[in-house]
ROVO-820318 format. One record per residue (C-alpha): y, z, x; residue in three letters; residue number from 0. Coordinates in nm, 2 decimals. Each point is the difference from the previous one (the first is absolute). Layout:
<atoms>
Y, Z, X, ALA, NUM $
...
</atoms>
This chain:
<atoms>
11.49, 5.23, 14.96, MET, 0 $
0.27, -0.02, 0.26, SER, 1 $
0.30, -0.22, 0.02, LEU, 2 $
-0.18, -0.21, 0.26, ALA, 3 $
-0.24, -0.13, -0.26, THR, 4 $
0.28, -0.19, -0.18, LEU, 5 $
0.02, -0.37, 0.08, PRO, 6 $
0.23, -0.01, 0.30, LYS, 7 $
0.27, -0.25, -0.11, THR, 8 $
0.38, 0.02, -0.01, VAL, 9 $
0.00, -0.06, -0.37, LYS, 10 $
-0.25, 0.28, -0.07, THR, 11 $
0.20, 0.27, 0.19, PHE, 12 $
0.33, -0.13, -0.14, ALA, 13 $
-0.14, 0.03, -0.35, ARG, 14 $
-0.14, 0.35, 0.08, LEU, 15 $
0.34, 0.10, 0.12, ARG, 16 $
0.16, -0.11, -0.33, ILE, 17 $
-0.26, 0.18, -0.21, ILE, 18 $
0.04, 0.32, 0.20, ALA, 19 $
0.38, -0.01, -0.03, GLN, 20 $
0.00, -0.07, -0.37, VAL, 21 $
-0.25, 0.29, -0.06, LEU, 22 $
0.22, 0.23, 0.20, SER, 23 $
0.31, -0.11, -0.18, ARG, 24 $
-0.16, 0.09, -0.33, HIS, 25 $
-0.12, 0.35, 0.09, GLY, 26 $
-0.35, -0.07, 0.15, PHE, 27 $
0.10, 0.08, 0.36, GLY, 28 $
-0.27, 0.27, 0.02, HIS, 29 $
-0.26, -0.26, -0.09, PHE, 30 $
0.13, -0.23, 0.27, VAL, 31 $
-0.01, 0.27, 0.26, ASP, 32 $
-0.36, 0.09, -0.08, ARG, 33 $
-0.09, -0.36, 0.03, LEU, 34 $
0.16, 0.01, 0.35, GLN, 35 $
0.26, -0.26, -0.09, LEU, 36 $
0.29, 0.21, 0.10, GLY, 37 $
0.07, -0.23, 0.30, ARG, 38 $
0.11, -0.27, -0.25, PHE, 39 $
0.26, 0.23, -0.17, ILE, 40 $
0.35, 0.04, 0.14, PRO, 41 $
0.12, 0.36, -0.02, SER, 42 $
0.29, -0.10, -0.23, ALA, 43 $
-0.25, -0.12, -0.26, ILE, 44 $
-0.24, 0.29, 0.05, ARG, 45 $
0.25, 0.27, -0.09, PHE, 46 $
0.20, -0.20, -0.26, ARG, 47 $
-0.22, 0.04, -0.31, PHE, 48 $
0.12, 0.25, -0.26, ALA, 49 $
-0.15, 0.03, -0.35, PRO, 50 $
0.21, -0.15, -0.28, LYS, 51 $
0.18, 0.24, -0.23, ALA, 52 $
-0.21, -0.11, -0.30, GLU, 53 $
-0.33, 0.06, 0.19, GLU, 54 $
0.06, 0.38, -0.02, SER, 55 $
-0.04, -0.01, -0.37, ASP, 56 $
-0.33, -0.20, -0.02, VAL, 57 $
-0.36, 0.07, 0.08, ASP, 58 $
-0.08, -0.03, 0.37, PRO, 59 $
-0.27, -0.27, -0.07, LEU, 60 $
0.25, -0.19, -0.21, THR, 61 $
0.25, 0.01, 0.29, ALA, 62 $
-0.27, -0.13, 0.24, ILE, 63 $
-0.08, -0.28, -0.24, GLY, 64 $
0.36, -0.10, -0.03, ASN, 65 $
0.03, -0.01, 0.38, ARG, 66 $
-0.32, -0.20, 0.03, LEU, 67 $
0.15, -0.25, -0.24, VAL, 68 $
0.31, -0.03, 0.22, SER, 69 $
-0.22, -0.04, 0.31, VAL, 70 $
-0.20, -0.28, -0.17, CYS, 71 $
0.31, -0.18, -0.12, GLU, 72 $
0.16, 0.01, 0.35, GLU, 73 $
-0.31, -0.11, 0.18, LEU, 74 $
-0.05, -0.31, -0.21, GLY, 75 $
-0.27, -0.20, -0.19, PRO, 76 $
-0.32, 0.14, 0.16, THR, 77 $
0.10, 0.36, -0.06, PHE, 78 $
0.12, -0.08, -0.36, ILE, 79 $
-0.34, -0.15, -0.07, LYS, 80 $
-0.17, 0.30, 0.16, LEU, 81 $
0.21, 0.24, -0.21, GLY, 82 $
-0.09, -0.20, -0.31, GLN, 83 $
-0.37, 0.02, 0.09, LEU, 84 $
0.02, 0.37, 0.06, ALA, 85 $
0.16, 0.05, -0.34, SER, 86 $
-0.33, -0.13, -0.16, THR, 87 $
-0.21, 0.27, 0.16, ARG, 88 $
0.06, 0.31, -0.21, PRO, 89 $
-0.32, 0.15, 0.13, ASP, 90 $
0.15, 0.02, 0.35, VAL, 91 $
0.37, 0.07, -0.03, LEU, 92 $
0.18, 0.27, -0.20, PRO, 93 $
0.16, -0.11, -0.33, PRO, 94 $
0.35, 0.07, 0.12, GLN, 95 $
-0.04, -0.24, 0.29, VAL, 96 $
-0.16, -0.26, -0.22, LEU, 97 $
0.29, 0.01, -0.25, THR, 98 $
0.24, -0.06, 0.29, ALA, 99 $
-0.20, -0.28, 0.15, LEU, 100 $
-0.03, -0.18, -0.34, GLU, 101 $
0.37, -0.07, 0.02, ARG, 102 $
-0.05, -0.24, 0.30, LEU, 103 $
0.11, -0.34, -0.11, GLN, 104 $
-0.13, -0.31, 0.17, ASP, 105 $
0.33, -0.19, -0.03, ASP, 106 $
0.16, -0.16, 0.31, VAL, 107 $
0.25, -0.27, 0.06, ALA, 108 $
-0.14, -0.36, -0.02, PRO, 109 $
-0.04, -0.22, 0.30, PHE, 110 $
0.17, -0.34, 0.02, PRO, 111 $
-0.14, -0.28, -0.23, PRO, 112 $
-0.02, -0.23, 0.31, GLU, 113 $
-0.27, 0.24, 0.14, GLN, 114 $
-0.18, 0.00, -0.33, ALA, 115 $
-0.01, -0.38, -0.01, ARG, 116 $
-0.12, -0.01, 0.36, ARG, 117 $
-0.28, 0.26, -0.06, ILE, 118 $
-0.11, -0.20, -0.30, PHE, 119 $
-0.02, -0.32, 0.19, LYS, 120 $
-0.19, 0.15, 0.30, ASP, 121 $
-0.25, 0.18, -0.23, ASP, 122 $
-0.07, -0.25, -0.27, VAL, 123 $
0.05, -0.31, 0.21, GLY, 124 $
0.27, -0.18, -0.21, MET, 125 $
0.37, 0.05, -0.04, PRO, 126 $
0.15, 0.17, -0.31, VAL, 127 $
0.16, -0.32, -0.11, GLU, 128 $
-0.34, -0.17, -0.03, GLN, 129 $
-0.18, 0.29, -0.16, ALA, 130 $
0.26, 0.08, -0.27, PHE, 131 $
0.24, -0.18, -0.23, LYS, 132 $
0.23, 0.29, 0.04, SER, 133 $
0.01, 0.32, 0.21, PHE, 134 $
0.24, 0.29, -0.05, THR, 135 $
0.13, 0.11, 0.34, ASP, 136 $
0.12, 0.34, -0.14, GLU, 137 $
-0.31, 0.22, -0.04, PRO, 138 $
-0.03, 0.20, -0.32, PHE, 139 $
-0.18, 0.28, 0.18, ALA, 140 $
-0.01, 0.12, 0.36, SER, 141 $
-0.23, 0.26, 0.16, GLY, 142 $
-0.10, 0.12, 0.34, SER, 143 $
-0.30, -0.24, 0.01, ILE, 144 $
0.12, -0.31, -0.18, ALA, 145 $
0.26, -0.15, -0.24, GLN, 146 $
-0.06, -0.21, -0.31, ALA, 147 $
0.17, -0.32, -0.10, HIS, 148 $
0.00, -0.19, -0.33, ARG, 149 $
-0.10, -0.37, 0.02, ALA, 150 $
-0.13, -0.30, -0.19, VAL, 151 $
-0.31, -0.16, 0.14, ALA, 152 $
-0.03, -0.38, 0.05, ALA, 153 $
-0.22, -0.02, -0.31, ASP, 154 $
0.27, 0.18, -0.21, GLY, 155 $
-0.15, 0.35, -0.02, GLN, 156 $
0.23, 0.30, 0.03, ASP, 157 $
-0.12, 0.21, 0.29, VAL, 158 $
0.09, 0.30, 0.21, VAL, 159 $
-0.02, -0.04, 0.38, VAL, 160 $
-0.05, 0.32, 0.21, LYS, 161 $
0.08, -0.04, 0.37, VAL, 162 $
-0.09, 0.25, 0.26, LYS, 163 $
0.29, 0.15, 0.20, ARG, 164 $
0.01, -0.15, 0.36, PRO, 165 $
-0.12, 0.23, 0.28, GLY, 166 $
-0.13, 0.27, -0.24, ILE, 167 $
-0.35, -0.01, 0.14, GLU, 168 $
0.11, 0.08, 0.35, GLN, 169 $
0.22, 0.28, -0.13, THR, 170 $
-0.28, 0.15, -0.20, VAL, 171 $
-0.26, -0.03, 0.28, GLN, 172 $
0.23, 0.18, 0.24, LEU, 173 $
0.07, 0.28, -0.24, ASP, 174 $
-0.37, 0.04, -0.08, ILE, 175 $
-0.07, 0.05, 0.38, TYR, 176 $
0.26, 0.27, 0.01, VAL, 177 $
-0.10, 0.16, -0.33, LEU, 178 $
-0.37, 0.02, 0.09, ARG, 179 $
0.09, 0.17, 0.33, TRP, 180 $
0.23, 0.25, -0.18, MET, 181 $
-0.26, 0.07, -0.28, ALA, 182 $
-0.28, 0.07, 0.25, GLU, 183 $
0.22, 0.22, 0.21, ARG, 184 $
0.14, 0.18, -0.30, ALA, 185 $
-0.35, 0.07, -0.13, GLU, 186 $
-0.10, 0.13, 0.34, SER, 187 $
0.30, 0.21, 0.07, LEU, 188 $
0.09, 0.12, -0.35, PHE, 189 $
-0.29, 0.18, -0.16, PRO, 190 $
0.22, 0.07, -0.31, GLU, 191 $
0.04, -0.38, -0.05, LEU, 192 $
-0.37, -0.08, 0.00, ARG, 193 $
-0.04, 0.07, -0.38, SER, 194 $
0.25, -0.29, -0.05, TYR, 195 $
-0.23, -0.25, 0.18, ARG, 196 $
0.27, -0.19, 0.20, PRO, 197 $
-0.26, -0.22, 0.17, ARG, 198 $
-0.16, -0.09, -0.34, MET, 199 $
0.34, -0.09, -0.15, LEU, 200 $
0.09, -0.22, 0.30, VAL, 201 $
-0.34, -0.17, 0.00, ASP, 202 $
0.03, -0.07, -0.37, GLU, 203 $
0.35, -0.13, 0.05, PHE, 204 $
-0.11, -0.23, 0.28, ALA, 205 $
-0.28, -0.14, -0.21, GLN, 206 $
0.22, -0.05, -0.31, ASN, 207 $
0.30, -0.15, 0.19, ILE, 208 $
-0.22, -0.25, 0.18, GLN, 209 $
-0.14, -0.11, -0.33, THR, 210 $
0.35, -0.02, -0.16, GLU, 211 $
0.13, -0.20, 0.29, LEU, 212 $
-0.25, -0.28, -0.06, ASP, 213 $
0.10, -0.17, -0.33, PHE, 214 $
-0.34, -0.16, -0.03, VAL, 215 $
-0.13, 0.34, -0.10, ASN, 216 $
0.25, 0.04, -0.28, GLU, 217 $
-0.06, -0.36, -0.11, ALA, 218 $
-0.37, 0.06, -0.01, SER, 219 $
0.04, 0.32, -0.21, ALA, 220 $
0.24, -0.18, -0.24, THR, 221 $
-0.25, -0.28, -0.04, SER, 222 $
-0.28, 0.25, -0.08, ARG, 223 $
0.21, 0.17, -0.27, PHE, 224 $
0.09, -0.34, -0.14, GLN, 225 $
-0.37, -0.10, -0.02, GLU, 226 $
-0.10, 0.34, -0.15, ALA, 227 $
0.24, -0.03, -0.29, PHE, 228 $
0.00, -0.38, -0.04, ALA, 229 $
-0.19, 0.03, -0.33, ASP, 230 $
0.22, 0.27, -0.14, ASP, 231 $
0.29, -0.17, -0.19, PRO, 232 $
0.21, 0.32, 0.00, HIS, 233 $
-0.01, 0.09, 0.38, ILE, 234 $
0.18, -0.23, 0.23, HIS, 235 $
0.02, -0.01, 0.38, THR, 236 $
0.17, -0.26, 0.23, PRO, 237 $
-0.19, -0.29, 0.14, LYS, 238 $
0.00, -0.04, 0.38, VAL, 239 $
0.12, -0.33, 0.14, ARG, 240 $
-0.24, -0.02, 0.29, TRP, 241 $
0.15, -0.33, 0.11, ASP, 242 $
0.32, 0.19, 0.07, LEU, 243 $
-0.15, 0.33, 0.13, THR, 244 $
-0.10, 0.12, 0.35, ASP, 245 $
0.01, 0.32, 0.20, SER, 246 $
0.39, 0.01, 0.01, ASN, 247 $
0.08, -0.16, -0.33, VAL, 248 $
-0.13, 0.08, -0.35, LEU, 249 $
0.09, -0.23, -0.30, THR, 250 $
-0.08, 0.11, -0.35, LEU, 251 $
0.06, -0.12, -0.35, GLU, 252 $
0.32, 0.14, -0.15, PHE, 253 $
-0.08, 0.23, -0.29, MET, 254 $
0.24, 0.04, -0.29, GLU, 255 $
0.02, 0.30, -0.23, GLY, 256 $
0.19, 0.31, -0.10, MET, 257 $
0.01, 0.29, 0.24, HIS, 258 $
-0.23, 0.28, -0.11, LEU, 259 $
0.29, 0.25, 0.05, ARG, 260 $
0.18, -0.17, -0.29, GLU, 261 $
-0.30, 0.06, -0.23, ALA, 262 $
-0.02, 0.36, 0.12, LEU, 263 $
0.37, 0.05, -0.08, ASP, 264 $
-0.04, -0.14, -0.35, GLY, 265 $
0.22, -0.31, 0.07, ARG, 266 $
-0.29, -0.25, -0.08, GLY, 267 $
0.00, 0.02, -0.38, LYS, 268 $
-0.24, -0.29, -0.03, GLU, 269 $
-0.26, 0.17, 0.22, VAL, 270 $
-0.32, 0.16, -0.15, ASP, 271 $
-0.01, 0.32, 0.20, ARG, 272 $
-0.34, 0.11, -0.13, LYS, 273 $
-0.16, -0.34, 0.08, GLN, 274 $
0.15, 0.00, 0.35, ILE, 275 $
-0.12, 0.35, 0.07, ALA, 276 $
-0.36, -0.08, -0.10, ARG, 277 $
-0.01, -0.33, 0.19, ARG, 278 $
0.14, 0.17, 0.31, LEU, 279 $
-0.25, 0.28, -0.02, SER, 280 $
-0.30, -0.24, -0.04, GLU, 281 $
0.14, -0.22, 0.28, CYS, 282 $
0.00, 0.29, 0.25, PHE, 283 $
-0.33, 0.15, -0.12, LEU, 284 $
-0.16, -0.33, 0.06, HIS, 285 $
0.15, -0.01, 0.36, GLN, 286 $
-0.12, 0.36, 0.08, TYR, 287 $
-0.35, -0.01, -0.14, PHE, 288 $
-0.11, -0.37, -0.01, GLU, 289 $
0.21, -0.21, 0.23, LEU, 290 $
0.00, 0.24, 0.29, GLY, 291 $
0.35, -0.12, 0.10, LEU, 292 $
0.31, 0.16, -0.15, PHE, 293 $
0.38, -0.03, 0.02, HIS, 294 $
0.09, 0.31, 0.21, ALA, 295 $
0.37, -0.01, -0.08, ASP, 296 $
0.03, -0.05, -0.38, PRO, 297 $
0.35, 0.13, -0.05, HIS, 298 $
0.21, -0.16, -0.28, PRO, 299 $
0.18, -0.22, 0.25, GLY, 300 $
-0.32, -0.18, 0.08, ASN, 301 $
-0.08, -0.09, -0.37, MET, 302 $
0.16, -0.23, -0.25, LEU, 303 $
-0.04, -0.02, -0.38, ILE, 304 $
-0.03, -0.32, -0.21, ARG, 305 $
0.07, 0.09, -0.36, PRO, 306 $
-0.16, 0.11, -0.21, PRO, 307 $
-0.29, 0.14, 0.21, GLY, 308 $
-0.08, -0.20, 0.32, ASP, 309 $
0.01, 0.17, 0.34, VAL, 310 $
0.09, -0.17, 0.33, VAL, 311 $
-0.12, 0.16, 0.33, LEU, 312 $
0.14, -0.11, 0.34, PHE, 313 $
0.07, 0.12, 0.36, ASP, 314 $
-0.36, 0.07, 0.12, PHE, 315 $
0.11, 0.09, 0.35, GLY, 316 $
-0.16, 0.34, -0.04, ILE, 317 $
-0.34, 0.00, -0.16, VAL, 318 $
-0.29, 0.25, 0.01, GLY, 319 $
-0.37, -0.07, 0.01, GLN, 320 $
-0.29, 0.21, -0.14, ILE, 321 $
-0.35, -0.09, 0.10, ASP, 322 $
-0.30, 0.04, -0.22, ASP, 323 $
-0.10, 0.33, 0.16, ASP, 324 $
0.34, 0.16, -0.06, MET, 325 $
0.01, -0.12, -0.36, VAL, 326 $
-0.34, 0.16, -0.06, GLY, 327 $
0.11, 0.33, 0.14, ARG, 328 $
0.33, -0.02, -0.19, LEU, 329 $
-0.19, -0.05, -0.33, VAL, 330 $
-0.23, 0.29, 0.08, LEU, 331 $
0.31, 0.21, 0.08, GLY, 332 $
0.17, -0.08, -0.33, ILE, 333 $
-0.32, 0.09, -0.19, VAL, 334 $
-0.03, 0.32, 0.20, ALA, 335 $
0.36, 0.09, -0.09, MET, 336 $
-0.07, -0.06, -0.37, VAL, 337 $
-0.31, 0.22, 0.02, ASN, 338 $
0.17, 0.26, 0.23, LYS, 339 $
-0.26, -0.04, 0.27, GLU, 340 $
0.22, 0.12, 0.29, ILE, 341 $
-0.28, 0.01, 0.26, ASP, 342 $
-0.07, -0.37, -0.06, VAL, 343 $
0.37, -0.08, 0.05, ILE, 344 $
0.00, 0.20, 0.33, VAL, 345 $
-0.31, -0.19, 0.11, ASP, 346 $
0.17, -0.33, -0.08, ILE, 347 $
0.30, 0.10, 0.21, LEU, 348 $
-0.24, 0.08, 0.29, ALA, 349 $
-0.16, -0.34, -0.04, ASP, 350 $
0.34, -0.15, 0.03, PHE, 351 $
0.05, 0.18, 0.33, GLY, 352 $
0.29, 0.19, -0.15, ALA, 353 $
-0.11, 0.35, 0.11, LEU, 354 $
0.09, 0.11, 0.35, SER, 355 $
-0.16, 0.27, 0.22, ARG, 356 $
0.26, 0.25, -0.13, ASP, 357 $
-0.06, -0.07, -0.37, THR, 358 $
-0.13, 0.30, -0.19, ASP, 359 $
-0.22, -0.15, -0.27, ARG, 360 $
0.01, 0.33, -0.20, THR, 361 $
0.38, 0.00, -0.01, SER, 362 $
0.01, -0.37, -0.08, LEU, 363 $
-0.25, 0.05, -0.29, THR, 364 $
0.20, 0.28, -0.14, ARG, 365 $
0.33, -0.19, 0.02, ASP, 366 $
-0.15, -0.31, -0.17, LEU, 367 $
-0.15, 0.21, -0.28, ARG, 368 $
0.33, 0.17, -0.07, SER, 369 $
0.17, -0.35, 0.00, TRP, 370 $
-0.26, -0.14, -0.25, LEU, 371 $
0.02, 0.31, -0.22, GLU, 372 $
0.38, -0.04, -0.02, LYS, 373 $
-0.02, -0.34, -0.16, TYR, 374 $
-0.33, 0.00, -0.17, TYR, 375 $
0.04, -0.07, -0.37, GLY, 376 $
0.37, -0.10, 0.03, LEU, 377 $
0.09, -0.30, -0.21, PRO, 378 $
0.03, -0.32, 0.20, LEU, 379 $
0.36, -0.07, -0.11, HIS, 380 $
0.09, 0.34, 0.14, ARG, 381 $
-0.14, -0.08, 0.35, MET, 382 $
0.22, -0.13, 0.28, GLU, 383 $
-0.22, -0.18, 0.25, PHE, 384 $
0.26, 0.03, 0.27, LYS, 385 $
-0.01, 0.38, -0.04, THR, 386 $
-0.38, 0.00, -0.01, LEU, 387 $
-0.01, -0.21, 0.31, PHE, 388 $
0.25, 0.21, 0.19, ARG, 389 $
-0.18, 0.32, -0.08, GLU, 390 $
-0.33, -0.15, 0.11, LEU, 391 $
0.15, -0.11, 0.32, ILE, 392 $
0.15, 0.35, 0.06, ASP, 393 $
-0.35, 0.14, -0.04, ILE, 394 $
-0.14, -0.25, 0.25, VAL, 395 $
0.27, 0.07, 0.26, ARG, 396 $
-0.02, 0.37, -0.05, ARG, 397 $
-0.37, 0.00, 0.08, ASN, 398 $
0.04, -0.22, 0.32, ASP, 399 $
-0.15, -0.31, -0.15, ALA, 400 $
0.11, -0.36, 0.03, VAL, 401 $
-0.09, -0.26, -0.26, LEU, 402 $
-0.08, -0.37, 0.10, PRO, 403 $
0.32, -0.20, -0.01, ARG, 404 $
-0.13, -0.25, -0.26, GLU, 405 $
-0.09, 0.29, -0.23, PHE, 406 $
0.35, 0.15, 0.03, VAL, 407 $
0.16, -0.35, -0.04, THR, 408 $
-0.20, -0.06, -0.32, MET, 409 $
0.09, 0.33, -0.16, PHE, 410 $
0.36, -0.05, 0.10, LYS, 411 $
-0.01, -0.34, -0.16, SER, 412 $
-0.17, 0.14, -0.31, LEU, 413 $
0.26, 0.28, -0.03, ALA, 414 $
0.28, -0.26, 0.02, THR, 415 $
-0.16, -0.23, -0.26, VAL, 416 $
-0.08, 0.28, -0.23, SER, 417 $
0.36, 0.12, 0.01, GLY, 418 $
0.12, -0.34, -0.10, VAL, 419 $
-0.26, -0.03, -0.27, VAL, 420 $
0.09, 0.34, -0.15, MET, 421 $
0.36, -0.10, -0.01, GLN, 422 $
-0.09, -0.31, -0.19, LEU, 423 $
-0.25, 0.16, -0.24, ASP, 424 $
-0.04, 0.38, 0.02, PRO, 425 $
-0.28, -0.02, -0.26, GLU, 426 $
-0.23, -0.23, 0.20, LEU, 427 $
-0.33, 0.17, 0.09, ASN, 428 $
-0.10, -0.11, 0.35, LEU, 429 $
-0.33, 0.18, -0.02, LEU, 430 $
-0.11, -0.23, -0.29, GLU, 431 $
0.07, -0.30, 0.21, LEU, 432 $
-0.17, 0.15, 0.30, LEU, 433 $
-0.31, 0.13, -0.17, GLN, 434 $
-0.17, -0.34, -0.05, PRO, 435 $
0.06, -0.10, 0.36, LYS, 436 $
-0.15, 0.33, 0.12, LEU, 437 $
-0.30, -0.04, -0.22, SER, 438 $
-0.06, -0.35, 0.12, LYS, 439 $
0.03, 0.11, 0.36, LEU, 440 $
-0.23, 0.29, -0.04, MET, 441 $
-0.26, -0.23, -0.16, ARG, 442 $
0.03, -0.24, 0.29, GLU, 443 $
-0.02, 0.27, 0.26, ARG, 444 $
-0.33, 0.14, -0.14, PHE, 445 $
-0.15, -0.33, -0.12, SER, 446 $
-0.37, -0.05, 0.12, PRO, 447 $
0.09, -0.32, 0.18, ARG, 448 $
0.28, 0.16, 0.20, ARG, 449 $
-0.21, 0.31, 0.08, LEU, 450 $
-0.29, -0.23, 0.11, ALA, 451 $
0.24, -0.19, 0.23, ARG, 452 $
0.14, 0.32, 0.15, LEU, 453 $
-0.36, 0.12, 0.06, ALA, 454 $
-0.08, -0.32, 0.17, GLY, 455 $
0.30, 0.02, 0.23, VAL, 456 $
-0.07, 0.37, 0.08, SER, 457 $
-0.37, -0.09, 0.08, GLY, 458 $
0.12, -0.27, 0.25, LEU, 459 $
0.22, 0.26, 0.17, HIS, 460 $
-0.28, 0.25, 0.02, ILE, 461 $
-0.24, -0.27, 0.14, ALA, 462 $
0.26, -0.10, 0.26, SER, 463 $
0.04, 0.37, 0.11, ILE, 464 $
-0.38, 0.04, 0.03, VAL, 465 $
-0.03, -0.32, 0.19, ARG, 466 $
0.28, 0.07, 0.25, ASP, 467 $
-0.06, 0.37, 0.04, ALA, 468 $
-0.27, -0.02, 0.28, PRO, 469 $
0.21, -0.24, 0.21, ARG, 470 $
0.32, 0.21, -0.04, LEU, 471 $
-0.19, 0.32, 0.10, ILE, 472 $
-0.15, -0.18, 0.30, ARG, 473 $
0.35, -0.13, 0.11, ASP, 474 $
0.14, 0.35, -0.04, LEU, 475 $
-0.27, 0.16, 0.21, MET, 476 $
0.04, -0.27, 0.27, ARG, 477 $
0.37, 0.06, 0.01, GLY, 478 $
-0.05, 0.37, 0.04, ILE, 479 $
-0.25, -0.05, 0.28, GLY, 480 $
0.23, -0.23, 0.19, ARG, 481 $
0.29, 0.25, -0.03, GLY, 482 $
0.20, -0.23, -0.24, GLN, 483 $
0.03, 0.27, -0.26, PHE, 484 $
0.36, 0.11, -0.02, GLN, 485 $
0.19, 0.27, -0.18, ILE, 486 $
0.37, -0.09, -0.06, ASN, 487 $
0.25, 0.28, -0.03, ILE, 488 $
0.33, -0.08, -0.18, ARG, 489 $
0.29, 0.21, 0.11, HIS, 490 $
0.32, 0.05, -0.20, GLU, 491 $
0.35, 0.06, 0.14, ASN, 492 $
-0.11, 0.01, 0.37, LEU, 493 $
0.22, -0.30, 0.07, ASP, 494 $
0.29, 0.20, -0.13, TYR, 495 $
-0.09, 0.30, 0.22, LEU, 496 $
-0.03, -0.23, 0.30, ALA, 497 $
0.34, -0.15, -0.07, SER, 498 $
0.15, 0.35, -0.04, GLU, 499 $
-0.15, 0.11, 0.33, LEU, 500 $
0.12, -0.32, 0.17, ASP, 501 $
0.36, 0.06, -0.13, ARG, 502 $
-0.01, 0.37, 0.10, SER, 503 $
-0.11, -0.08, 0.35, SER, 504 $
0.27, -0.26, 0.04, ASN, 505 $
0.26, 0.25, -0.11, ARG, 506 $
-0.13, 0.26, 0.23, LEU, 507 $
0.01, -0.24, 0.30, ALA, 508 $
0.35, -0.11, -0.11, PHE, 509 $
0.11, 0.37, -0.01, SER, 510 $
-0.15, 0.06, 0.35, VAL, 511 $
0.20, -0.30, 0.12, LEU, 512 $
0.32, 0.13, -0.15, VAL, 513 $
-0.06, 0.34, 0.15, ALA, 514 $
-0.07, -0.15, 0.34, ALA, 515 $
0.32, -0.21, -0.02, THR, 516 $
0.21, 0.32, -0.08, ILE, 517 $
-0.16, 0.19, 0.29, ILE, 518 $
0.05, -0.29, 0.24, GLY, 519 $
0.36, -0.04, -0.11, SER, 520 $
0.07, 0.37, 0.05, THR, 521 $
-0.15, -0.02, 0.36, MET, 522 $
0.23, -0.29, 0.08, LEU, 523 $
0.30, 0.19, -0.12, LEU, 524 $
-0.09, 0.30, 0.21, SER, 525 $
0.00, -0.21, 0.32, MET, 526 $
0.31, -0.03, 0.21, GLY, 527 $
0.29, -0.22, -0.11, SER, 528 $
0.00, -0.18, 0.34, ASP, 529 $
-0.34, -0.17, -0.06, LEU, 530 $
0.03, -0.36, -0.11, THR, 531 $
-0.23, -0.29, -0.09, VAL, 532 $
0.14, -0.34, 0.06, PHE, 533 $
0.34, 0.16, 0.02, GLY, 534 $
-0.03, 0.18, -0.34, VAL, 535 $
0.00, 0.38, 0.00, PRO, 536 $
-0.35, 0.13, -0.09, ILE, 537 $
0.14, 0.24, -0.26, ARG, 538 $
0.11, -0.29, -0.21, TYR, 539 $
-0.36, -0.10, -0.03, MET, 540 $
-0.06, 0.35, -0.14, GLY, 541 $
0.26, -0.06, -0.27, PHE, 542 $
-0.17, -0.34, -0.08, VAL, 543 $
-0.33, 0.18, -0.03, GLY, 544 $
0.14, 0.25, -0.24, TYR, 545 $
0.14, -0.28, -0.21, ALA, 546 $
-0.33, -0.19, -0.01, VAL, 547 $
-0.20, 0.32, -0.08, SER, 548 $
0.25, 0.07, -0.28, PHE, 549 $
-0.06, -0.34, -0.16, VAL, 550 $
-0.38, 0.03, 0.04, MET, 551 $
0.00, 0.35, -0.16, ALA, 552 $
0.22, -0.13, -0.28, GLY, 553 $
-0.24, -0.28, -0.07, GLY, 554 $
-0.30, 0.24, 0.00, LEU, 555 $
0.18, 0.23, -0.24, LEU, 556 $
0.08, -0.29, -0.24, ILE, 557 $
-0.37, -0.11, 0.01, ALA, 558 $
-0.11, 0.35, -0.09, ILE, 559 $
0.25, 0.03, -0.28, LEU, 560 $
-0.10, -0.34, -0.14, ARG, 561 $
-0.37, 0.11, -0.01, SER, 562 $
0.10, 0.30, -0.21, GLY, 563 $
-0.21, 0.23, 0.22, LYS, 564 $
0.24, 0.24, 0.17, MET, 565 $
-0.23, 0.30, -0.07, SER, 566 $
</atoms>
């Protein structure tokens, strides 16, 4: 994918220039060069980077992660969000890089309240003064996508108003164009980066950020959670004020409670820690295995406690979904783990599409067996789910496999929740809570009614194939007979080769021109001093030719030095 495939706008190339310069400034100049972006980098920046003194004492991957954090922070909201997304893919990136990326904070300066009021009016269709009794201009939280204000609705309800940052959609869209081009080019030109799936990460990011930019999606997810737990008196979620919500504005009921961190620190003396741990576990197990929709970012900052044992969940901007097919395979996988059926687990991973062409099933089976043997029989209170999850992901990555994003998101969410639960009540047995749900799901998966329904659906598919097969074969034979049958060959890196040949030929032609100028100037100087052109001695023209050839040769030398290909 060449540079010509980028949308040809001034903003696109200006943004690409900024990205290339920031990457070079933080030690990724070789990456910029191989992407053929050296033309955007002044020589002063190209040769200015020097590793920090503290980097010599840390692991190389940790140093790379730290520099990536600096790059994301300098390039702004889109890259911060991309770094945060990448930090949720332990099956793709090394743990040292993930640890660094997890430090990225989505915290930026707020935009003026006048803009927030104008956006609210344009989006909802009424001014702030009409919609609210009071509206706090100073936001209590400000991120790269939006900022949040406290307010009191016209009916007296305390609410939180989330307003999207002006111009953020255009900024994100422009960055996605550039990121997609860079990811495709990096995957084509850097064989060593293919295992990190840059295109997959950018595609996932583009999908997630577009969903996050439309507040109707978050409002819908919040409403689904509110309905799912409406009959549970101990689990609370905010109600959506649909009359004050649109794509750029989200208005939610304000939820009161004690921060979960206070309960974890032991500051909440009136809190029943065992009760909270059990209810929190049951809440998330219900999300994973019954609701099919789960809170994908359940850190303590997104949960409140109402003493003695009620739980408040909020901030559903990042949610995961698990369909019925994935739940079924997940249940089979858990049962297979309990029974140490490694081959079944590998087959389930294959059904998920996790195994690549380079995956060695024998090696994967051996690694999974060693992993299970290590923890088999270990008391539950001794298990650390984050450690289990990290080791499983290491096995997956080491064997060139990539898990579905929702699968990884769910296990990361489970690891986070289990960590909180174990802090609240180390004696809680999660398997006792999980076993009834697994038994119920297994009965439902293999019930005669469900099997009959699946058999009927499969029969329809087979009948459709049998019905359409003669026509499809006839169309194929007709296409071959008319010469319409084509074989498409996909090349890799030929555009890079063509670009290199074009640049080399230009330099060769330029060198010939410099040499011709020097020879011509020498011939002019060798002529007699009495020859003139328009009254100017011709030998002066020889001196001018020497000066011009010197400048041209200097420019050619600088271009070669900047390319880093002197030899």
